[in-house]
C-alpha positions in Angstrom: 6.5 -14.5 -9.3 4.3 -11.9 -11.0 4.7 -8.3 -9.8 1.3 -6.9 -8.9 1.1 -3.1 -8.2 -0.6 -2.5 -4.9 -3.9 -0.6 -5.2 -5.9 1.3 -2.6 -9.5 2.2 -3.4 -11.6 4.7 -1.4 -15.2 3.8 -1.4 -17.1 6.9 -0.3 -20.5 5.1 -0.4 -23.3 7.6 0.0 -21.0 10.4 1.3 -19.2 13.2 -0.3 -19.6 16.8 -1.2 -17.5 19.8 -2.3 -15.6 19.9 1.0 -14.5 16.2 0.7 -13.6 16.7 -2.9 -11.4 19.8 -2.2 -9.7 18.0 0.8 -8.9 15.0 -1.5 -7.5 17.3 -4.1 -5.2 19.0 -1.6 -4.1 15.7 -0.2 -3.3 13.9 -3.5 -3.0 15.9 -6.6 0.8 16.7 -6.4 2.0 13.5 -4.9 3.7 10.6 -6.7 2.7 7.1 -5.7 4.3 3.8 -6.6 1.0 2.2 -5.5 -2.1 2.9 -7.4 -4.6 5.2 -5.6 -8.3 5.2 -6.6 -11.5 6.9 -5.4 -15.0 5.8 -6.0 -17.3 8.7 -5.1 -21.1 8.9 -5.6 -22.0 9.1 -9.4 -22.7 12.8 -9.3 -19.1 13.6 -8.3 -17.3 11.4 -10.8 -16.9 14.1 -13.4 -15.9 16.7 -10.9 -13.2 14.6 -9.3 -12.0 13.4 -12.7 -11.6 17.1 -13.6 -10.0 18.2 -10.3 -7.5 15.3 -10.3 -6.7 15.2 -14.0 -3.1 16.3 -13.4 -2.6 13.8 -10.6 -2.0 10.0 -10.7 -5.3 9.3 -8.9 -7.9 7.3 -10.8 -11.6 7.7 -10.4 -14.3 5.0 -10.6 -17.8 4.2 -9.7 -19.4 2.2 -6.9 -21.7 0.3 -9.2 -22.7 -0.1 -12.8 -25.9 -1.0 -14.6 -26.3 -4.4 -16.2 -28.1 -2.6 -19.0 -26.5 -0.7 -21.9 -29.4 1.7 -22.5 -33.2 1.9 -22.5 -36.1 2.6 -20.2 -34.3 1.9 -17.0 -35.0 4.9 -14.7 -32.1 5.6 -12.3 -29.6 3.4 -14.0 -26.1 4.4 -15.3 -24.4 2.4 -18.0 -20.8 1.4 -18.2 -20.3 3.6 -21.3 -21.7 6.6 -19.5 -19.4 6.0 -16.6 -16.4 5.8 -19.0 -17.4 9.1 -20.7 -17.7 10.7 -17.3 -14.1 9.8 -16.4 -14.4 6.4 -14.7 -11.5 4.0 -15.0 -13.0 1.2 -12.9 -16.3 0.1 -11.2 -17.0 -1.8 -8.0 -19.3 -4.7 -8.6 -21.2 -6.9 -6.1 -20.4 -5.0 -3.0 -22.1 -6.7 0.0 -24.3 -3.7 0.6 -25.6 -4.0 -3.0 -26.1 -7.7 -2.5 -28.0 -7.3 0.8 -30.0 -4.1 0.2 -30.6 -4.2 -3.5 -30.8 -8.0 -4.1 -27.8 -8.2 -6.4 -26.4 -11.7 -6.9 -23.7 -13.5 -8.8 -25.7 -13.7 -12.0 -26.1 -9.9 -12.1 -22.4 -9.5 -11.2 -21.5 -11.6 -14.2 -23.5 -9.4 -16.5 -22.1 -6.2 -15.0 -18.5 -7.4 -15.3 -19.2 -8.1 -19.0 -20.6 -4.6 -19.4 -17.5 -3.2 -17.7 -15.1 -5.1 -20.0 -17.0 -4.0 -23.1 -16.5 -0.3 -22.0 -12.9 -0.8 -21.0 -13.5 -0.3 -17.3 -11.6 -2.4 -14.7 -14.1 -4.5 -12.7 -13.6 -4.7 -9.0 -15.6 -7.8 -8.0 -16.5 -7.9 -4.3 -17.0 -11.3 -2.6 -17.3 -12.4 1.0 -19.1 -14.5 3.6 -21.4 -13.3 6.3 -21.1 -14.2 10.0 -23.4 -17.2 9.9 -21.6 -18.7 6.9 -18.3 -18.2 8.7 -19.6 -19.8 11.9 -20.7 -23.0 10.1 -17.4 -23.2 8.2 -18.5 -22.7 4.6 -16.5 -19.6 3.8 -14.6 -21.3 1.0 -17.8 -22.8 -0.5 -19.4 -19.3 -0.6 -16.3 -17.7 -2.1 -15.9 -20.4 -4.7 -19.6 -20.1 -5.8 -19.3 -16.3 -6.0 -16.1 -16.5 -8.1 -17.2 -19.2 -10.5 -20.7 -17.8 -11.1 -19.4 -14.3 -11.6 -16.4 -14.9 -13.7 -16.7 -18.2 -15.7 -16.9 -17.7 -19.4 -15.7 -14.1 -19.5 -12.9 -12.9 -21.7 -10.8 -10.1 -20.1 -8.3 -9.5 -22.9 -6.2 -6.5 -21.8 -8.6 -5.4 -19.1 -7.3 -5.8 -15.5 -9.4 -7.5 -13.0 -9.5 -6.9 -9.2 -11.2 -9.1 -6.7 -12.0 -7.6 -3.3 -12.4 -10.0 -0.4 -14.8 -8.3 2.0 -16.0 -10.5 4.9 -19.4 -9.1 5.6 -18.9 -9.6 9.3 -16.0 -7.1 9.2 -17.6 -4.3 7.2 -18.2 -1.3 9.4 -17.8 -3.3 12.6 -14.3 -2.4 13.5 -13.5 -6.1 13.6 -11.1 -6.7 10.7 -9.8 -10.1 9.8 -6.3 -10.7 11.1 -3.6 -10.5 8.4 -3.0 -14.2 8.7 -6.6 -15.1 8.2 -7.0 -12.7 5.3 -3.9 -14.2 3.7 -5.2 -17.7 4.0 -8.5 -16.7 2.3 -6.7 -14.7 -0.4 -4.4 -17.6 -1.2 -7.6 -19.7 -1.6 -9.1 -17.1 -3.9 -6.0 -17.1 -6.0 -6.3 -20.9 -6.4 -9.9 -20.6 -7.4 -9.0 -17.9 -9.9 -6.4 -20.2 -11.4 -9.1 -22.8 -12.0 -11.3 -20.2 -13.7 -8.9 -18.0 -15.6 -5.7 -20.2 -15.9 -2.6 -19.7 -13.8 -1.0 -16.9 -15.8 -4.0 -14.7 -15.8 -4.9 -15.5 -12.2 -1.5 -14.5 -11.0 -2.0 -11.0 -12.5 -5.3 -10.4 -10.7 -5.0 -8.1 -7.7 -6.8 -9.3 -4.7 -7.8 -6.6 -2.3 -8.9 -6.8 1.3 -11.8 -4.7 2.6 -13.6 -4.6 6.0 -12.7 -2.2 8.8 -9.4 -1.2 7.1 -7.6 1.7 8.8 -4.1 3.1 9.2 -3.5 0.9 12.2 -3.9 -2.4 10.3 -3.1 -1.4 6.7 0.6 -2.1 6.7 0.3 -5.6 8.2 -2.4 -6.5 5.7 -0.4 -5.3 2.8 2.6 -7.2 3.9 0.9 -10.5 3.2 1.8 -12.3 -0.1 -1.6 -12.4 -1.7 -3.0 -9.1 -0.4 -2.4 -6.8 -3.3 -4.4 -3.8 -2.1 -7.2 -2.5 0.1 -10.8 -1.4 -0.4 -11.3 1.3 2.2 -14.7 2.5 3.4 -15.2 4.8 6.4 -11.5 5.6 6.9 -11.4 7.0 3.3 -13.8 9.9 4.3 -11.0 11.4 6.4 -8.4 12.6 3.8 -5.5 12.6 6.3 -6.4 9.1 7.5 -6.8 7.8 3.9 -3.5 9.5 3.0 -1.7 7.6 5.8 -3.1 4.3 4.4 -1.9 5.3 0.9 1.6 6.1 2.2 1.8 2.6 3.8 0.8 1.1 0.4 3.4 3.2 -1.2 6.1 1.9 1.1 5.0 -1.7 0.4 5.2 -1.0 -3.4 8.7 0.3 -3.0 10.0 -2.9 -1.3 
């Protein structure tokens, strides 16, 4: 069995500020983690956090990336710019981007290619909404998202993460049960094998996201195919997020 290092990513979304940055620095900069800990702040704070945490093991990334390299695209930020600012990874295809900003699997495919070209680790988000879940097409939705986003891409030595975020669980306080999440993650692993091949697929870290907190983190991380967590609201409380990271650390040490 391939050893996959657990990863916990804080997605600050449209939140942050000097106070949150300072709190994060105090919580993390001198700690050693067997698990990988990552923070995705708003663009404007990437360089600041990268600077403040440069002597720590925490990695910094972005919540999005442009599908364009350069040009007359007001408001866009390219993968190379993110790399130069200190990003190590970028979140791609988050459900909020898909719903509010009309992103789709085709744009995710392009963005993942841009991330690979700039040596950024892509974190591809996939997940079904409540209606899709109710009519029993969760696997169909996930299969389409994976195949259309990943088919034909060459990752080389670039790591890939896939974050399963059931849309019905995001921000609702209603997380998937560990058993349900494991079943879905195992299916995602099978689909990745058909796209990338068994060896490459077994190296992909599959994260769970959707109302993750310190009360359910350990049970989720104990599942065979749950290799990490994408944490939203709970990551804005440094002590709460630290508690989740410590649970991931314990799982990594087992």
